[in-house]
Structures are given as C-alpha cells and as structure tokens.
C-alpha positions as CSV (number, residue, x, y, z in Angstrom):
1,M,0.2,0.2,0.0
2,L,0.9,3.7,-0.4
3,P,1.2,5.0,2.9
4,G,-1.1,8.4,4.2
5,I,-3.0,9.7,6.4
6,H,-6.2,11.9,6.8
7,A,-4.3,15.4,7.0
8,S,-5.3,18.4,8.7
9,V,-6.3,21.1,6.8
10,N,-6.5,23.8,9.4
11,G,-3.9,25.8,7.8
12,G,-5.9,25.7,4.5
13,L,-5.8,23.1,1.4
14,V,-2.2,23.8,0.5
15,S,-0.8,23.3,3.7
16,A,-1.7,19.7,3.8
17,L,0.1,19.5,0.9
18,S,3.1,20.7,2.7
19,T,2.3,18.4,6.0
20,L,2.3,15.2,3.9
21,H,5.6,16.0,2.1
22,E,7.3,17.0,5.3
23,L,6.3,13.7,7.1
24,G,7.6,11.5,3.9
25,L,4.2,10.3,2.6
26,V,2.9,9.7,-1.1
27,S,-0.6,9.7,-0.2
28,G,-3.6,11.6,1.9
29,Q,-6.6,12.5,2.6
30,I,-8.6,16.0,3.3
31,F,-12.0,17.5,3.6
32,T,-12.0,20.3,1.0
33,S,-14.6,21.8,2.9
34,N,-16.0,22.0,6.5
35,Q,-17.3,18.7,6.9
36,K,-19.9,19.6,9.7
37,Q,-21.7,22.2,7.3
38,W,-23.8,22.3,4.3
39,K,-22.5,25.2,3.0
40,G,-19.4,24.8,0.9
41,R,-16.1,26.9,0.1
42,P,-14.8,27.5,-3.1
43,V,-11.5,27.2,-4.2
44,T,-9.1,29.6,-4.9
45,Q,-6.8,30.0,-7.7
46,E,-3.8,29.6,-5.2
47,E,-5.1,26.2,-4.2
48,E,-6.3,25.3,-7.9
49,K,-2.5,26.4,-8.9
50,E,-0.7,24.5,-5.9
51,F,-2.6,21.1,-6.3
52,G,-2.5,21.3,-10.1
53,E,1.8,21.8,-9.7
54,D,1.9,18.6,-7.1
55,G,2.3,15.4,-9.1
56,T,3.9,13.5,-6.4
57,L,0.7,13.0,-4.1
58,T,-1.8,10.5,-4.5
59,I,-4.8,13.0,-2.9
60,I,-8.6,11.6,-1.7
61,S,-11.4,13.7,-0.8
62,H,-13.8,12.8,2.0
63,A,-17.1,14.2,1.7
64,S,-19.1,15.5,4.2
65,Y,-20.6,13.5,7.0
66,L,-24.0,15.5,6.7
67,I,-24.8,13.8,3.2
68,N,-27.5,11.4,3.1
69,L,-29.4,10.7,-0.3
70,S,-31.6,8.2,1.6
71,S,-33.1,10.4,4.1
72,I,-36.3,10.6,4.8
73,K,-36.2,14.8,6.2
74,S,-37.7,16.4,3.8
75,R,-34.8,18.7,2.3
76,V,-31.6,16.5,3.5
77,P,-31.7,14.6,0.0
78,W,-31.8,18.1,-1.8
79,L,-29.2,19.3,0.6
80,S,-27.0,16.2,-0.2
81,A,-27.4,15.9,-3.6
82,K,-26.2,19.7,-3.8
83,A,-23.2,19.0,-1.5
84,L,-22.3,16.0,-3.4
85,G,-22.1,18.0,-7.0
86,E,-20.3,21.2,-5.1
87,E,-17.9,18.8,-3.9
88,L,-17.1,17.0,-6.9
89,I,-16.7,20.8,-8.9
90,R,-14.1,21.5,-6.1
91,M,-12.4,17.9,-6.6
92,H,-12.0,18.6,-10.1
93,R,-10.4,22.0,-9.5
94,L,-7.9,20.7,-7.6
95,G,-7.3,17.8,-9.8
96,I,-8.7,14.9,-7.5
97,H,-10.0,12.0,-8.7
98,W,-11.4,9.9,-5.6
99,L,-14.2,11.0,-3.1
100,V,-14.9,8.5,0.0
101,M,-18.8,8.8,1.0
102,H,-20.7,7.4,3.8
103,P,-23.4,5.8,1.9
104,G,-25.9,6.9,4.7
105,A,-28.7,5.9,7.0
106,H,-32.1,5.0,6.5
107,L,-33.6,6.2,9.5
108,N,-35.7,2.9,10.1
109,A,-37.2,3.6,6.3
110,G,-36.0,0.3,5.2
111,E,-33.0,-1.0,4.1
112,D,-33.4,-1.7,0.6
113,Q,-35.3,1.0,-0.4
114,A,-32.5,3.4,1.0
115,I,-29.9,1.9,-1.2
116,E,-31.9,2.3,-4.3
117,K,-32.1,5.8,-3.5
118,I,-28.7,6.2,-2.7
119,A,-27.6,4.5,-5.8
120,A,-30.1,6.6,-8.2
121,G,-28.9,9.5,-6.3
122,V,-25.1,8.9,-6.7
123,R,-25.8,7.9,-10.6
124,K,-27.6,11.4,-11.6
125,I,-25.1,13.4,-9.8
126,L,-22.1,11.5,-11.6
127,T,-23.6,11.8,-15.0
128,I,-23.7,16.0,-14.9
129,A,-20.4,15.9,-12.4
130,P,-17.3,16.4,-14.4
131,E,-15.7,13.2,-15.5
132,D,-12.7,12.9,-14.2
133,T,-14.1,12.5,-10.7
134,A,-15.4,9.6,-8.9
135,I,-17.1,8.0,-5.8
136,L,-16.2,5.5,-3.4
137,F,-18.6,3.8,-1.1
138,E,-17.1,3.6,2.3
139,N,-17.9,0.2,4.5
140,T,-19.3,1.2,7.7
141,A,-19.8,-0.3,11.2
142,G,-23.2,-0.6,11.0
143,Q,-23.8,2.0,13.9
144,G,-27.5,2.6,14.8
145,T,-29.7,2.6,11.0
146,T,-26.2,3.4,8.9
147,L,-26.1,1.4,5.6
148,G,-23.0,-0.2,4.3
149,Y,-21.8,-2.5,7.0
150,S,-22.0,-5.9,4.6
151,F,-20.1,-6.7,1.7
152,E,-23.3,-7.5,0.2
153,Q,-24.8,-4.0,0.6
154,L,-21.9,-2.6,-1.0
155,D,-22.1,-4.8,-4.0
156,K,-25.6,-3.8,-4.4
157,L,-24.8,0.0,-4.1
158,L,-22.1,-0.8,-6.9
159,K,-24.4,-2.5,-8.9
160,L,-27.7,-0.5,-9.0
161,T,-25.7,2.9,-9.5
162,D,-24.0,1.0,-12.5
163,M,-21.4,3.1,-13.4
164,P,-17.9,1.0,-13.0
165,D,-15.3,3.2,-14.2
166,R,-16.5,5.9,-11.2
167,T,-17.5,4.1,-8.3
168,G,-15.7,1.7,-6.2
169,I,-15.1,1.1,-2.4
170,C,-13.3,2.2,0.4
171,F,-12.4,-0.6,3.1
172,D,-12.3,0.9,6.4
173,T,-10.4,-2.0,8.3
174,C,-12.0,-0.7,12.0
175,H,-15.5,-0.3,10.3
176,A,-15.1,-3.9,9.0
177,F,-14.3,-5.5,12.1
178,A,-16.9,-3.7,14.1
179,A,-19.7,-4.8,11.1
180,G,-18.3,-8.4,12.2
181,Y,-15.2,-9.2,9.7
182,D,-12.4,-10.7,12.0
183,L,-9.4,-8.9,10.9
184,S,-7.6,-9.7,14.1
185,S,-5.0,-12.4,12.8
186,N,-3.6,-13.0,9.6
187,D,-5.8,-16.1,8.5
188,A,-8.8,-13.9,9.7
189,V,-7.5,-10.9,7.3
190,L,-7.4,-13.6,4.5
191,R,-10.5,-15.0,5.0
192,T,-12.2,-11.8,5.2
193,I,-10.8,-10.5,2.0
194,Q,-11.6,-13.7,0.7
195,K,-15.3,-13.1,1.6
196,F,-15.1,-9.8,0.0
197,D,-13.4,-10.8,-3.0
198,E,-16.6,-13.4,-3.5
199,V,-19.0,-10.8,-3.1
200,V,-17.8,-7.7,-4.3
201,G,-14.1,-7.8,-6.0
202,L,-11.3,-7.0,-4.9
203,E,-10.5,-4.9,-7.5
204,R,-13.4,-2.5,-6.8
205,I,-11.2,-1.5,-3.9
206,K,-9.3,1.7,-4.8
207,V,-8.6,3.3,-1.1
208,F,-7.9,1.6,2.5
209,H,-8.7,3.3,5.6
210,I,-6.3,1.8,8.0
211,N,-7.4,2.0,11.4
212,D,-7.3,-0.3,14.8
213,S,-10.5,-0.9,16.6
214,K,-11.2,0.6,20.3
215,K,-14.3,-2.0,20.3
216,E,-14.5,-5.6,20.3
217,L,-15.5,-7.6,17.0
218,G,-19.0,-6.9,15.9
219,S,-19.8,-4.1,18.1
220,R,-21.3,-2.2,15.6
221,L,-19.2,0.6,17.0
222,D,-17.4,3.0,14.9
223,R,-14.6,3.8,17.3
224,H,-11.1,4.2,15.8
225,A,-7.4,3.3,17.9
226,R,-4.1,3.8,17.3
227,I,-2.4,0.9,15.4
228,G,-1.5,-1.7,17.7
229,E,-3.4,-0.2,20.6
230,G,-7.2,-1.7,19.6
231,F,-8.7,-5.4,19.4
232,I,-7.1,-5.6,15.7
233,G,-3.4,-5.5,16.5
234,L,-0.5,-4.3,14.5
235,E,0.6,-7.6,12.6
236,P,-2.2,-8.5,11.2
237,L,-2.5,-4.5,9.6
238,Q,0.7,-5.1,8.5
239,F,-0.3,-8.3,6.6
240,L,-2.8,-6.8,4.9
241,A,-0.7,-3.8,3.8
242,S,1.6,-6.2,2.4
243,M,-0.8,-8.4,0.0
244,E,0.7,-7.7,-3.2
245,V,-2.7,-6.8,-4.7
246,F,-2.9,-3.8,-2.8
247,N,0.7,-2.8,-3.3
248,N,-0.4,0.6,-5.7
249,I,-3.3,1.6,-3.2
250,P,-3.2,4.4,-0.5
251,G,-3.4,2.8,2.7
252,I,-4.9,6.1,4.8
253,T,-4.8,6.3,8.4
254,E,-7.4,8.1,10.8
255,T,-6.3,7.3,13.9
256,P,-6.5,9.3,17.0
257,G,-3.7,12.3,17.6
258,S,-1.9,14.4,15.5
259,D,-1.0,14.3,11.8
260,F,2.5,13.2,13.1
261,D,0.8,10.7,15.3
262,R,-1.0,9.3,12.0
263,A,2.2,9.5,9.8
264,N,3.9,7.1,12.4
265,D,0.8,5.1,12.6
266,A,1.1,4.7,8.8
267,F,4.9,3.7,8.7
268,A,4.5,1.1,11.0
269,V,1.8,-0.7,9.0
270,M,3.8,-0.3,5.7
271,K,7.0,-0.7,6.9
272,S,6.9,-4.3,5.8
C-alpha cells in the first residue's frame, strides 16, 4: 500500500500538501470544505495552482458527514445532492479523482429502499459531474441505521449505480471489524479478504482506511484506535498492507492524535 494519512487542513488546503511532504508520505486524504456544514467553500486560484503543480501525491477527498441521499427528512436529500455536486466540482478544480462517501442511513425507512435511493442519487450526480471525478462507497460499522456495513450491501450499491468506471469501495478496517468481519489475525485477514473478493471483487477497492478498533469484533461501534492499541492489532494490519494485490492502493490512517501520530501509524503498518 501507499502510506498516507487523513491530513488536517486547519492551515488551509495547501498546508495539507506541505504536511504530507514533510512527513514523507505519498498519499493523503483531506476535507476540501467543512465536513459538518452544508455550505461549501470555493476553491481559490492559489489552491488550484498549488494542487495542479503537485504531481507526486495521491490525494483523496472525503465527503461531508451530513450527506444522506436516502434521508426521510424533507430537505436533506436535496441538500445532500447539492453538497455532493459541489464537492465533485471542487475536486475537479483541485485535480482530485476519488471521493470517499459514507453511504448514509435509512432512519428506519427500510434498507433496500434506501440503498436504491442512494444508488439512483449517486448515478444522477455523477452523470452531470466532471468526468474526472468518481465516488467510493465506504464500508461502515453498522451503527444505528447506517448502511454499507455488509459486503452484500456494498455490492448492491455498486451494481445499482451501474457506473463501474466511476465508482468503487473504500475499505475501512475498523468499520469492517466492528461490523463483524474478523481481521485480528493473518488467517482472519485472508478469510475476510477472500469473502470480499467473492461478494464484491478486490478490484473494486481503490482506497483503504487503516485503523485499529477500540471496540470488540461485531460491536457495531465506529471507534478508531491507534495502530496496535486496539482489538485488531499491528501484525494483521501489516499483513493486509503487504498483500501484493494492494501494492499501489493508498492506505490512509485516520487514527487519533496529530498528523505526526497518524504518520507514525502509517509507517508502522507499511514498513513490511
């Protein structure tokens, strides 16, 4: 895997590039706008120029946590579609290809119907979005009524969206473990990866979120831990990162602490 972190943008988007370079990383994930607000921020000419001139980093964007195309709340699907479309335009200006997106929550309206609404919404948005942008559905822990906790649900989202060149999966290790997919030993990693390949296909994984888990297997709780300090452990994550099939895929750590802490976690996993 390509070592990377979710980098802070507190000093601006360009500062995240500097941080990634200073830490010796080759990939990174950022929020291009405030992830807890509907109103997006415009990309500046300076940001567009700096990102355009930096050809050495693989940058991934993460969508707002507010987005839920399947919501039963009257304005939320419309606000979600608007925010998602604006995010893809920002990415186009910055030269970012992949957007990681939590599928959403059905809010007790039914999983199948919600998955159909999400897929239809993503397809509609991608159809009119810049062609150099694409969306990755991130697997979830299954907390509350969140969707995307099973490999079968992820496969259904991809098939219903039916845009294989512009969709894929971001595989989060903490989320998978919390959802009941064991990753706490090398053998368990092999079984879980084989299961994913059978249901979805390994070629659909474009990014990994490499996180340990503060909670037990199957807890359905999304609680990231520092690498080696959770219930998954360092060795299985090193084993996963060393698998040849994932050689050129970004492995992004989203562990607690500073950018420096996350970089140390990334290098601990990727060193093998």
